[in-house]
GUBARO-688995 format. One record per atom (N, C-alpha, C): residue in three letters; atom name; x, z, y; residue number from 1. Coordinates in nm, 4 decimals. Example, Ala and Ser with C-alpha at 12.3 -4.5 7.8 and 13.67 -1.06 7.14 Angstrom:
// GUBARO-688995
<rec "ALA","N",<1.3190,0.7800,-0.5690>,1>;
<rec "ALA","CA",<1.2300,0.7800,-0.4500>,1>;
<rec "ALA","C",<1.3200,0.7800,-0.3300>,1>;
<rec "SER","N",<1.2850,0.7080,-0.2250>,2>;
<rec "SER","CA",<1.3670,0.7140,-0.1060>,2>;
<rec "SER","C",<1.2900,0.7870,0.0030>,2>;
This chain:
// GUBARO-688995
<rec "UNK","N",<-1.4092,16.3429,-8.9485>,1>;
<rec "UNK","CA",<-1.4041,16.3112,-8.8115>,1>;
<rec "UNK","C",<-1.5347,16.2560,-8.7619>,1>;
<rec "UNK","N",<-1.5928,16.2962,-8.6605>,2>;
<rec "UNK","CA",<-1.7211,16.2543,-8.6084>,2>;
<rec "UNK","C",<-1.7041,16.1150,-8.5417>,2>;
<rec "UNK","N",<-1.7758,16.0205,-8.5839>,3>;
<rec "UNK","CA",<-1.7639,15.8686,-8.5257>,3>;
<rec "UNK","C",<-1.8136,15.8507,-8.3779>,3>;
<rec "UNK","N",<-1.7658,15.7647,-8.3105>,4>;
<rec "UNK","CA",<-1.7990,15.7131,-8.1878>,4>;
<rec "UNK","C",<-1.9508,15.6875,-8.1913>,4>;
<rec "UNK","N",<-2.0142,15.7181,-8.0855>,5>;
<rec "UNK","CA",<-2.1619,15.6994,-8.0651>,5>;
<rec "UNK","C",<-2.2056,15.5481,-8.1145>,5>;
<rec "UNK","N",<-2.1116,15.4450,-8.0904>,6>;
<rec "UNK","CA",<-2.1488,15.3049,-8.1198>,6>;
<rec "UNK","C",<-2.1182,15.2559,-8.2695>,6>;
<rec "UNK","N",<-2.0417,15.3517,-8.3449>,7>;
<rec "UNK","CA",<-2.0027,15.3343,-8.4789>,7>;
<rec "UNK","C",<-2.1370,15.3333,-8.5648>,7>;
<rec "UNK","N",<-2.1299,15.2804,-8.6621>,8>;
<rec "UNK","CA",<-2.2354,15.2788,-8.7704>,8>;
<rec "UNK","C",<-2.2399,15.4317,-8.8326>,8>;
<rec "UNK","N",<-2.3864,15.4699,-8.8305>,9>;
<rec "UNK","CA",<-2.4064,15.5986,-8.8758>,9>;
<rec "UNK","C",<-2.3676,15.6150,-9.0300>,9>;
<rec "UNK","N",<-2.3223,15.7386,-9.0679>,10>;
<rec "UNK","CA",<-2.2767,15.7530,-9.2096>,10>;
<rec "UNK","C",<-2.3869,15.7495,-9.3036>,10>;
<rec "UNK","N",<-2.5135,15.7695,-9.2495>,11>;
<rec "UNK","CA",<-2.6299,15.7767,-9.3374>,11>;
<rec "UNK","C",<-2.6756,15.6281,-9.3751>,11>;
<rec "UNK","N",<-2.6086,15.5391,-9.3208>,12>;
<rec "UNK","CA",<-2.6252,15.4003,-9.3447>,12>;
<rec "UNK","C",<-2.7752,15.3465,-9.3137>,12>;
<rec "UNK","N",<-2.8270,15.3965,-9.2104>,13>;
<rec "UNK","CA",<-2.9763,15.3621,-9.1587>,13>;
<rec "UNK","C",<-2.9585,15.2328,-9.1031>,13>;
<rec "UNK","N",<-2.8458,15.1815,-9.0617>,14>;
<rec "UNK","CA",<-2.8292,15.0588,-8.9988>,14>;
<rec "UNK","C",<-2.8071,15.0732,-8.8306>,14>;
<rec "UNK","N",<-2.8312,15.2027,-8.7981>,15>;
<rec "UNK","CA",<-2.8240,15.2207,-8.6501>,15>;
<rec "UNK","C",<-2.6888,15.2994,-8.6133>,15>;
<rec "UNK","N",<-2.6495,15.2862,-8.4921>,16>;
<rec "UNK","CA",<-2.5305,15.3549,-8.4479>,16>;
<rec "UNK","C",<-2.5532,15.5018,-8.4432>,16>;
<rec "UNK","N",<-2.4343,15.5629,-8.4676>,17>;
<rec "UNK","CA",<-2.4405,15.7238,-8.4908>,17>;
<rec "UNK","C",<-2.5081,15.7782,-8.3583>,17>;
<rec "UNK","N",<-2.4757,15.7345,-8.2470>,18>;
<rec "UNK","CA",<-2.5256,15.7839,-8.1173>,18>;
<rec "UNK","C",<-2.6907,15.7733,-8.1060>,18>;
<rec "UNK","N",<-2.7445,15.6859,-8.1921>,19>;
<rec "UNK","CA",<-2.8800,15.6612,-8.1840>,19>;
<rec "UNK","C",<-2.9509,15.7165,-8.3030>,19>;
<rec "UNK","N",<-2.8772,15.7740,-8.4129>,20>;
<rec "UNK","CA",<-2.9330,15.8177,-8.5308>,20>;
<rec "UNK","C",<-2.8984,15.9590,-8.5617>,20>;
<rec "UNK","N",<-2.8042,16.0062,-8.6362>,21>;
<rec "UNK","CA",<-2.7703,16.1355,-8.6760>,21>;
<rec "UNK","C",<-2.7099,16.2083,-8.5583>,21>;
<rec "UNK","N",<-2.6206,16.1336,-8.4635>,22>;
<rec "UNK","CA",<-2.5506,16.2141,-8.3534>,22>;
<rec "UNK","C",<-2.6369,16.3074,-8.2737>,22>;
<rec "UNK","N",<-2.7481,16.2619,-8.2254>,23>;
<rec "UNK","CA",<-2.8217,16.3612,-8.1462>,23>;
<rec "UNK","C",<-2.8769,16.4771,-8.2329>,23>;
<rec "UNK","N",<-2.9148,16.4614,-8.3511>,24>;
<rec "UNK","CA",<-2.9467,16.5726,-8.4303>,24>;
<rec "UNK","C",<-2.8367,16.6703,-8.4613>,24>;
<rec "UNK","N",<-2.7031,16.6129,-8.4824>,25>;
<rec "UNK","CA",<-2.5905,16.7007,-8.4963>,25>;
<rec "UNK","C",<-2.5652,16.7774,-8.3631>,25>;
<rec "UNK","N",<-2.6098,16.7186,-8.2512>,26>;
<rec "UNK","CA",<-2.5906,16.7847,-8.1102>,26>;
<rec "UNK","C",<-2.6972,16.8850,-8.0745>,26>;
<rec "UNK","N",<-2.8065,16.8885,-8.1713>,27>;
<rec "UNK","CA",<-2.9062,17.0047,-8.1478>,27>;
<rec "UNK","C",<-3.0579,16.9433,-8.1376>,27>;
<rec "UNK","N",<-3.0656,16.8137,-8.1311>,28>;
<rec "UNK","CA",<-3.2070,16.7702,-8.1284>,28>;
<rec "UNK","C",<-3.2733,16.7951,-8.2417>,28>;
<rec "UNK","N",<-3.4190,16.8089,-8.2458>,29>;
<rec "UNK","CA",<-3.4930,16.8355,-8.3701>,29>;
<rec "UNK","C",<-3.5211,16.6963,-8.4414>,29>;
<rec "UNK","N",<-3.5067,16.7055,-8.5793>,30>;
<rec "UNK","CA",<-3.5430,16.5756,-8.6472>,30>;
<rec "UNK","C",<-3.6861,16.5615,-8.6432>,30>;
<rec "UNK","N",<-3.7263,16.4373,-8.6217>,31>;
<rec "UNK","CA",<-3.8730,16.4160,-8.6177>,31>;
<rec "UNK","C",<-3.9601,16.4051,-8.7497>,31>;
<rec "UNK","N",<-3.8818,16.3730,-8.8560>,32>;
<rec "UNK","CA",<-3.9268,16.3720,-8.9957>,32>;
<rec "UNK","C",<-3.8384,16.4474,-9.0924>,32>;
<rec "UNK","N",<-3.8902,16.4599,-9.2125>,33>;
<rec "UNK","CA",<-3.8007,16.5284,-9.3184>,33>;
<rec "UNK","C",<-3.6972,16.4082,-9.3665>,33>;
<rec "UNK","N",<-3.7316,16.2878,-9.3710>,34>;
<rec "UNK","CA",<-3.6426,16.1877,-9.4069>,34>;
<rec "UNK","C",<-3.5196,16.1954,-9.3050>,34>;
<rec "UNK","N",<-3.5406,16.1917,-9.1833>,35>;
<rec "UNK","CA",<-3.4449,16.1960,-9.0723>,35>;
<rec "UNK","C",<-3.3514,16.3191,-9.0921>,35>;
<rec "UNK","N",<-3.4063,16.4294,-9.1214>,36>;
<rec "UNK","CA",<-3.3286,16.5452,-9.1523>,36>;
<rec "UNK","C",<-3.2422,16.5308,-9.2713>,36>;
<rec "UNK","N",<-3.3061,16.4661,-9.3766>,37>;
<rec "UNK","CA",<-3.2142,16.4414,-9.4991>,37>;
<rec "UNK","C",<-3.0962,16.3598,-9.4578>,37>;
<rec "UNK","N",<-3.1259,16.2525,-9.3816>,38>;
<rec "UNK","CA",<-3.0189,16.1568,-9.3494>,38>;
<rec "UNK","C",<-2.9050,16.2256,-9.2605>,38>;
<rec "UNK","N",<-2.9640,16.3142,-9.1698>,39>;
<rec "UNK","CA",<-2.8605,16.3908,-9.0888>,39>;
<rec "UNK","C",<-2.7812,16.4877,-9.1711>,39>;
<rec "UNK","N",<-2.8360,16.5392,-9.2762>,40>;
<rec "UNK","CA",<-2.7703,16.6356,-9.3628>,40>;
<rec "UNK","C",<-2.6634,16.5658,-9.4388>,40>;
<rec "UNK","N",<-2.6998,16.4372,-9.5044>,41>;
<rec "UNK","CA",<-2.6060,16.3687,-9.5657>,41>;
<rec "UNK","C",<-2.4901,16.3134,-9.4755>,41>;
<rec "UNK","N",<-2.5221,16.2817,-9.3464>,42>;
<rec "UNK","CA",<-2.4070,16.2526,-9.2656>,42>;
<rec "UNK","C",<-2.3207,16.3833,-9.2381>,42>;
<rec "UNK","N",<-2.3825,16.4881,-9.2269>,43>;
<rec "UNK","CA",<-2.3145,16.6217,-9.2114>,43>;
<rec "UNK","C",<-2.2155,16.6476,-9.3248>,43>;
<rec "UNK","N",<-2.2669,16.6186,-9.4540>,44>;
<rec "UNK","CA",<-2.1701,16.6322,-9.5587>,44>;
<rec "UNK","C",<-2.0502,16.5185,-9.5536>,44>;
<rec "UNK","N",<-2.0844,16.4029,-9.5214>,45>;
<rec "UNK","CA",<-1.9807,16.2973,-9.5005>,45>;
<rec "UNK","C",<-1.8941,16.3242,-9.3940>,45>;
<rec "UNK","N",<-1.9268,16.4024,-9.2879>,46>;
<rec "UNK","CA",<-1.8509,16.4206,-9.1687>,46>;
<rec "UNK","C",<-1.7735,16.5631,-9.1654>,46>;
<rec "UNK","N",<-1.8135,16.6399,-9.2787>,47>;
<rec "UNK","CA",<-1.7548,16.7769,-9.2867>,47>;
<rec "UNK","C",<-1.8135,16.8732,-9.1706>,47>;
<rec "UNK","N",<-1.9421,16.8865,-9.1653>,48>;
<rec "UNK","CA",<-2.0228,16.9721,-9.0657>,48>;
<rec "UNK","C",<-2.0904,17.0745,-9.1326>,48>;
<rec "UNK","N",<-2.0254,17.1717,-9.1867>,49>;
<rec "UNK","CA",<-2.0967,17.2791,-9.2671>,49>;
<rec "UNK","C",<-2.1784,17.3548,-9.1682>,49>;
<rec "UNK","N",<-2.1458,17.3785,-9.0505>,50>;
<rec "UNK","CA",<-2.2327,17.4599,-8.9470>,50>;
<rec "UNK","C",<-2.3731,17.3933,-8.9449>,50>;
<rec "UNK","N",<-2.3661,17.2526,-8.9174>,51>;
<rec "UNK","CA",<-2.4950,17.2008,-8.9177>,51>;
<rec "UNK","C",<-2.5779,17.2042,-9.0387>,51>;
<rec "UNK","N",<-2.5262,17.1985,-9.1549>,52>;
<rec "UNK","CA",<-2.5850,17.2110,-9.2856>,52>;
<rec "UNK","C",<-2.6547,17.3460,-9.2884>,52>;
<rec "UNK","N",<-2.5794,17.4464,-9.2579>,53>;
<rec "UNK","CA",<-2.6394,17.5897,-9.2538>,53>;
<rec "UNK","C",<-2.7525,17.6024,-9.1475>,53>;
<rec "UNK","N",<-2.7532,17.5403,-9.0317>,54>;
<rec "UNK","CA",<-2.8371,17.5553,-8.9389>,54>;
<rec "UNK","C",<-2.9731,17.4902,-8.9818>,54>;
<rec "UNK","N",<-2.9714,17.3908,-9.0499>,55>;
<rec "UNK","CA",<-3.0898,17.3198,-9.1071>,55>;
<rec "UNK","C",<-3.1301,17.3552,-9.2328>,55>;
<rec "UNK","N",<-3.0748,17.4635,-9.2856>,56>;
<rec "UNK","CA",<-3.1190,17.5098,-9.4121>,56>;
<rec "UNK","C",<-3.2202,17.6329,-9.3916>,56>;
<rec "UNK","N",<-3.3260,17.6393,-9.4497>,57>;
<rec "UNK","CA",<-3.4243,17.7411,-9.4395>,57>;
<rec "UNK","C",<-3.3691,17.8769,-9.4611>,57>;
<rec "UNK","N",<-3.3868,17.9776,-9.3665>,58>;
<rec "UNK","CA",<-3.3297,18.1053,-9.3891>,58>;
<rec "UNK","C",<-3.3698,18.1736,-9.5287>,58>;
<rec "UNK","N",<-3.4797,18.1430,-9.5854>,59>;
<rec "UNK","CA",<-3.5204,18.2015,-9.7009>,59>;
<rec "UNK","C",<-3.4296,18.1632,-9.8194>,59>;
<rec "UNK","N",<-3.3708,18.0434,-9.8283>,60>;
<rec "UNK","CA",<-3.2772,17.9948,-9.9362>,60>;
<rec "UNK","C",<-3.1384,17.9647,-9.8903>,60>;
<rec "UNK","N",<-3.1044,17.9790,-9.7605>,61>;
<rec "UNK","CA",<-2.9667,17.9534,-9.7154>,61>;
<rec "UNK","C",<-2.8577,18.0415,-9.7590>,61>;
<rec "UNK","N",<-2.7604,17.9759,-9.8092>,62>;
<rec "UNK","CA",<-2.6470,18.0728,-9.8460>,62>;
<rec "UNK","C",<-2.5851,18.1324,-9.7263>,62>;
<rec "UNK","N",<-2.5102,18.2494,-9.7536>,63>;
<rec "UNK","CA",<-2.4375,18.3186,-9.6403>,63>;
<rec "UNK","C",<-2.3365,18.2370,-9.5760>,63>;
<rec "UNK","N",<-2.2678,18.1387,-9.6691>,64>;
<rec "UNK","CA",<-2.1603,18.0657,-9.5964>,64>;
<rec "UNK","C",<-2.1633,17.9403,-9.6950>,64>;
<rec "UNK","N",<-2.0910,17.8372,-9.6341>,65>;
<rec "UNK","CA",<-2.0844,17.7090,-9.7132>,65>;
<rec "UNK","C",<-1.9478,17.6369,-9.6817>,65>;
<rec "UNK","N",<-1.8676,17.6291,-9.7895>,66>;
<rec "UNK","CA",<-1.7467,17.5581,-9.7837>,66>;
<rec "UNK","C",<-1.7583,17.4211,-9.8517>,66>;
<rec "UNK","N",<-1.7188,17.3135,-9.7830>,67>;
<rec "UNK","CA",<-1.7168,17.1807,-9.8187>,67>;
<rec "UNK","C",<-1.5810,17.1506,-9.8817>,67>;
<rec "UNK","N",<-1.5777,17.0592,-9.9965>,68>;
<rec "UNK","CA",<-1.4626,17.0243,-10.0465>,68>;
<rec "UNK","C",<-1.4020,16.9135,-9.9722>,68>;
<rec "UNK","N",<-1.2923,16.9274,-9.9020>,69>;
<rec "UNK","CA",<-1.2357,16.8094,-9.8287>,69>;
<rec "UNK","C",<-1.2041,16.6955,-9.8955>,69>;
<rec "UNK","N",<-1.1668,16.7118,-10.0321>,70>;
<rec "UNK","CA",<-1.1323,16.5960,-10.1147>,70>;
<rec "UNK","C",<-1.2524,16.5160,-10.1429>,70>;
<rec "UNK","N",<-1.3737,16.5606,-10.1361>,71>;
<rec "UNK","CA",<-1.5050,16.4874,-10.1682>,71>;
<rec "UNK","C",<-1.5533,16.4075,-10.0468>,71>;
<rec "UNK","N",<-1.5523,16.2753,-10.0613>,72>;
<rec "UNK","CA",<-1.6092,16.1963,-9.9653>,72>;
<rec "UNK","C",<-1.7381,16.1369,-10.0029>,72>;
<rec "UNK","N",<-1.8380,16.1643,-9.9181>,73>;
<rec "UNK","CA",<-1.9613,16.0926,-9.9334>,73>;
<rec "UNK","C",<-1.9944,15.9590,-9.8807>,73>;
<rec "UNK","N",<-2.0165,15.8544,-9.9594>,74>;
<rec "UNK","CA",<-1.9907,15.7276,-9.9232>,74>;
<rec "UNK","C",<-2.1266,15.6414,-9.9024>,74>;
<rec "UNK","N",<-2.2419,15.6931,-9.9565>,75>;
<rec "UNK","CA",<-2.3436,15.5997,-9.9426>,75>;
<rec "UNK","C",<-2.4802,15.6849,-9.9717>,75>;
<rec "UNK","N",<-2.5774,15.6550,-9.8921>,76>;
<rec "UNK","CA",<-2.7196,15.7307,-9.9286>,76>;
<rec "UNK","C",<-2.8205,15.6197,-9.9424>,76>;
<rec "UNK","N",<-2.9027,15.6358,-10.0510>,77>;
<rec "UNK","CA",<-3.0406,15.5590,-10.0731>,77>;
<rec "UNK","C",<-3.1463,15.6571,-10.0686>,77>;
<rec "UNK","N",<-3.2349,15.6359,-9.9971>,78>;
<rec "UNK","CA",<-3.3578,15.7180,-9.9991>,78>;
<rec "UNK","C",<-3.4519,15.6395,-10.1067>,78>;
<rec "UNK","N",<-3.4892,15.7032,-10.1963>,79>;
<rec "UNK","CA",<-3.5551,15.6579,-10.3247>,79>;
<rec "UNK","C",<-3.7160,15.6711,-10.2840>,79>;
<rec "UNK","N",<-3.7640,15.7813,-10.2391>,80>;
<rec "UNK","CA",<-3.8950,15.7888,-10.2005>,80>;
<rec "UNK","C",<-3.9207,15.9000,-10.1114>,80>;
<rec "UNK","N",<-4.0238,15.9238,-10.0233>,81>;
<rec "UNK","CA",<-4.0602,16.0220,-9.9406>,81>;
<rec "UNK","C",<-4.2232,16.0516,-9.9758>,81>;
<rec "UNK","N",<-4.2405,16.1828,-9.9661>,82>;
<rec "UNK","CA",<-4.3889,16.2170,-9.9695>,82>;
<rec "UNK","C",<-4.4157,16.3120,-9.8576>,82>;
<rec "UNK","N",<-4.5031,16.2934,-9.7724>,83>;
<rec "UNK","CA",<-4.5355,16.3711,-9.6553>,83>;
<rec "UNK","C",<-4.4123,16.3697,-9.5753>,83>;
<rec "UNK","N",<-4.3943,16.4793,-9.5039>,84>;
<rec "UNK","CA",<-4.2695,16.4905,-9.4165>,84>;
<rec "UNK","C",<-4.2590,16.4291,-9.2759>,84>;
<rec "UNK","N",<-4.3849,16.3772,-9.2516>,85>;
<rec "UNK","CA",<-4.4051,16.2955,-9.1161>,85>;
<rec "UNK","C",<-4.4018,16.3933,-8.9994>,85>;
<rec "UNK","N",<-4.4226,16.3464,-8.8782>,86>;
<rec "UNK","CA",<-4.4188,16.4022,-8.7494>,86>;
<rec "UNK","C",<-4.5271,16.5150,-8.7408>,86>;
<rec "UNK","N",<-4.6263,16.5049,-8.8219>,87>;
<rec "UNK","CA",<-4.7432,16.5964,-8.8011>,87>;
<rec "UNK","C",<-4.7827,16.6785,-8.9271>,87>;
<rec "UNK","N",<-4.6679,16.6700,-9.0294>,88>;
<rec "UNK","CA",<-4.6811,16.7395,-9.1471>,88>;
<rec "UNK","C",<-4.6067,16.8738,-9.1347>,88>;
<rec "UNK","N",<-4.6455,16.9695,-9.2176>,89>;
<rec "UNK","CA",<-4.5688,17.0986,-9.2122>,89>;
<rec "UNK","C",<-4.4722,17.1142,-9.3483>,89>;
<rec "UNK","N",<-4.4765,17.0087,-9.4378>,90>;
<rec "UNK","CA",<-4.3893,17.0047,-9.5535>,90>;
<rec "UNK","C",<-4.3678,16.8561,-9.5950>,90>;
<rec "UNK","N",<-4.2788,16.8407,-9.6688>,91>;
<rec "UNK","CA",<-4.2414,16.6965,-9.7187>,91>;
<rec "UNK","C",<-4.1274,16.7118,-9.8280>,91>;
<rec "UNK","N",<-4.1196,16.6016,-9.8893>,92>;
<rec "UNK","CA",<-4.0329,16.5904,-9.9982>,92>;
<rec "UNK","C",<-3.9553,16.4519,-9.9869>,92>;
<rec "UNK","N",<-3.8142,16.4404,-10.0052>,93>;
<rec "UNK","CA",<-3.7494,16.3355,-10.0099>,93>;
<rec "UNK","C",<-3.6662,16.3275,-10.1180>,93>;
<rec "UNK","N",<-3.6786,16.2099,-10.2109>,94>;
<rec "UNK","CA",<-3.5845,16.1783,-10.3176>,94>;
<rec "UNK","C",<-3.4791,16.0875,-10.2820>,94>;
<rec "UNK","N",<-3.3545,16.1202,-10.3145>,95>;
<rec "UNK","CA",<-3.2508,16.0293,-10.2806>,95>;
<rec "UNK","C",<-3.1468,16.0316,-10.3882>,95>;
<rec "UNK","N",<-3.0448,15.9243,-10.3592>,96>;
<rec "UNK","CA",<-2.9289,15.9059,-10.4506>,96>;
<rec "UNK","C",<-2.8131,15.9002,-10.3456>,96>;
<rec "UNK","N",<-2.7095,15.9764,-10.3747>,97>;
<rec "UNK","CA",<-2.5955,15.9859,-10.2902>,97>;
<rec "UNK","C",<-2.4728,15.9579,-10.3742>,97>;
<rec "UNK","N",<-2.3880,15.8873,-10.3156>,98>;
<rec "UNK","CA",<-2.2547,15.8304,-10.3899>,98>;
<rec "UNK","C",<-2.1451,15.9236,-10.3318>,98>;
<rec "UNK","N",<-2.0640,15.9718,-10.4083>,99>;
<rec "UNK","CA",<-1.9433,16.0394,-10.3708>,99>;
<rec "UNK","C",<-1.8190,16.0096,-10.4523>,99>;
<rec "UNK","N",<-1.7051,16.0408,-10.3890>,100>;
<rec "UNK","CA",<-1.5812,16.0155,-10.4593>,100>;
<rec "UNK","C",<-1.4673,16.1070,-10.4128>,100>;
<rec "UNK","N",<-1.3858,16.1385,-10.5168>,101>;
<rec "UNK","CA",<-1.2464,16.1985,-10.4878>,101>;
<rec "UNK","C",<-1.1400,16.1180,-10.5202>,101>;
<rec "UNK","N",<-1.0158,16.1482,-10.5137>,102>;
<rec "UNK","CA",<-0.9092,16.0634,-10.5536>,102>;
<rec "UNK","C",<-0.9090,16.0219,-10.7054>,102>;
<rec "UNK","N",<-0.9718,16.1144,-10.7841>,103>;
<rec "UNK","CA",<-0.9852,16.1188,-10.9318>,103>;
<rec "UNK","C",<-1.1137,16.0645,-10.9803>,103>;
<rec "UNK","N",<-1.2221,16.0904,-10.9138>,104>;
<rec "UNK","CA",<-1.3516,16.0810,-10.9770>,104>;
<rec "UNK","C",<-1.4334,15.9980,-10.8735>,104>;
<rec "UNK","N",<-1.5583,15.9484,-10.9371>,105>;
<rec "UNK","CA",<-1.6642,15.8986,-10.8524>,105>;
<rec "UNK","C",<-1.7982,15.9350,-10.9127>,105>;
<rec "UNK","N",<-1.9036,15.9491,-10.8379>,106>;
<rec "UNK","CA",<-2.0180,16.0002,-10.9061>,106>;
<rec "UNK","C",<-2.1371,15.9724,-10.8060>,106>;
<rec "UNK","N",<-2.2633,16.0126,-10.8557>,107>;
<rec "UNK","CA",<-2.3784,16.0138,-10.7762>,107>;
<rec "UNK","C",<-2.4547,16.1469,-10.7972>,107>;
<rec "UNK","N",<-2.5164,16.1878,-10.6846>,108>;
<rec "UNK","CA",<-2.6113,16.3022,-10.6852>,108>;
<rec "UNK","C",<-2.7537,16.2443,-10.6724>,108>;
<rec "UNK","N",<-2.8454,16.2808,-10.7707>,109>;
<rec "UNK","CA",<-2.9814,16.2473,-10.7470>,109>;
<rec "UNK","C",<-3.0582,16.3827,-10.7427>,109>;
<rec "UNK","N",<-3.1393,16.3804,-10.6269>,110>;
<rec "UNK","CA",<-3.1985,16.5087,-10.5947>,110>;
<rec "UNK","C",<-3.3407,16.4661,-10.5261>,110>;
<rec "UNK","N",<-3.4352,16.5463,-10.5626>,111>;
<rec "UNK","CA",<-3.5788,16.5561,-10.4721>,111>;
<rec "UNK","C",<-3.5655,16.6708,-10.4093>,111>;
<rec "UNK","N",<-3.5500,16.6599,-10.2633>,112>;
<rec "UNK","CA",<-3.5311,16.7823,-10.1723>,112>;
<rec "UNK","C",<-3.6657,16.8105,-10.1120>,112>;
<rec "UNK","N",<-3.6855,16.9492,-10.1006>,113>;
<rec "UNK","CA",<-3.8169,16.9962,-10.0445>,113>;
<rec "UNK","C",<-3.7810,17.0474,-9.8958>,113>;
<rec "UNK","N",<-3.8729,17.0194,-9.7959>,114>;
<rec "UNK","CA",<-3.8505,17.0555,-9.6569>,114>;
<rec "UNK","C",<-3.9736,17.1196,-9.5978>,114>;
<rec "UNK","N",<-3.9615,17.1971,-9.4973>,115>;
<rec "UNK","CA",<-4.0671,17.2691,-9.4259>,115>;
<rec "UNK","C",<-4.0556,17.2343,-9.2823>,115>;
<rec "UNK","N",<-4.1516,17.2194,-9.2157>,116>;
<rec "UNK","CA",<-4.1297,17.2248,-9.0703>,116>;
<rec "UNK","C",<-4.1959,17.3509,-9.0094>,116>;
<rec "UNK","N",<-4.1187,17.4203,-8.9298>,117>;
<rec "UNK","CA",<-4.1630,17.5410,-8.8634>,117>;
<rec "UNK","C",<-4.1206,17.5317,-8.7169>,117>;
<rec "UNK","N",<-4.2064,17.5834,-8.6337>,118>;
<rec "UNK","CA",<-4.1868,17.5811,-8.4838>,118>;
<rec "UNK","C",<-4.1150,17.4488,-8.4203>,118>;
<rec "UNK","N",<-4.1803,17.3316,-8.4980>,119>;
<rec "UNK","CA",<-4.1245,17.1965,-8.4481>,119>;
<rec "UNK","C",<-4.0038,17.1508,-8.5046>,119>;
<rec "UNK","N",<-3.9265,17.2351,-8.5876>,120>;
<rec "UNK","CA",<-3.8131,17.1886,-8.6725>,120>;
<rec "UNK","C",<-3.8227,17.1781,-8.8031>,120>;
<rec "UNK","N",<-3.7736,17.0837,-8.8633>,121>;
<rec "UNK","CA",<-3.7571,17.0604,-9.0128>,121>;
<rec "UNK","C",<-3.6416,17.1483,-9.0761>,121>;
<rec "UNK","N",<-3.6663,17.1936,-9.1951>,122>;
<rec "UNK","CA",<-3.5541,17.2585,-9.2653>,122>;
<rec "UNK","C",<-3.5524,17.2368,-9.4089>,122>;
<rec "UNK","N",<-3.4435,17.2093,-9.4565>,123>;
<rec "UNK","CA",<-3.4135,17.1883,-9.6014>,123>;
<rec "UNK","C",<-3.4445,17.3197,-9.6723>,123>;
<rec "UNK","N",<-3.5203,17.3108,-9.7769>,124>;
<rec "UNK","CA",<-3.5546,17.4432,-9.8389>,124>;
<rec "UNK","C",<-3.4774,17.4495,-9.9838>,124>;
<rec "UNK","N",<-3.4859,17.3474,-10.0668>,125>;
<rec "UNK","CA",<-3.4184,17.3375,-10.1831>,125>;
<rec "UNK","C",<-3.4255,17.2077,-10.2455>,125>;
<rec "UNK","N",<-3.3809,17.1823,-10.3684>,126>;
<rec "UNK","CA",<-3.3790,17.0531,-10.4287>,126>;
<rec "UNK","C",<-3.3872,17.0616,-10.5781>,126>;
<rec "UNK","N",<-3.4334,16.9645,-10.6466>,127>;
<rec "UNK","CA",<-3.4267,16.9558,-10.7843>,127>;
<rec "UNK","C",<-3.3363,16.8427,-10.8165>,127>;
<rec "UNK","N",<-3.2287,16.8568,-10.8893>,128>;
<rec "UNK","CA",<-3.1303,16.7656,-10.9119>,128>;
<rec "UNK","C",<-3.1724,16.6824,-11.0447>,128>;
<rec "UNK","N",<-3.1906,16.5679,-11.0383>,129>;
<rec "UNK","CA",<-3.2237,16.4714,-11.1584>,129>;
<rec "UNK","C",<-3.1256,16.4663,-11.2574>,129>;
């Protein structure tokens, strides 16, 4: 369920959803690779596969994406960023994301690659640690 604009954003930036990932989920372009990474985490947390596909580079994007409704994404830590700023054409974001199901808990550690084309950032792929 998408949070109210005043609720805390699922990416844990400390900003309300309406000032953080909400506008990106509604179609605004992410200004940086890190902001796109945060919005993609929030899309996983909120169950928005359409957004994930739209922000995935066409070169590596799957034809479809089905999210596991039993998996809940609960926390995101940005470990490091390299480039990916508003004037860059590529960037890298390393992160750690926590998830849980009824039976399990775990983390995903990944270094994600991003490119910016025609003013929009796209997720290309990632190396899982």
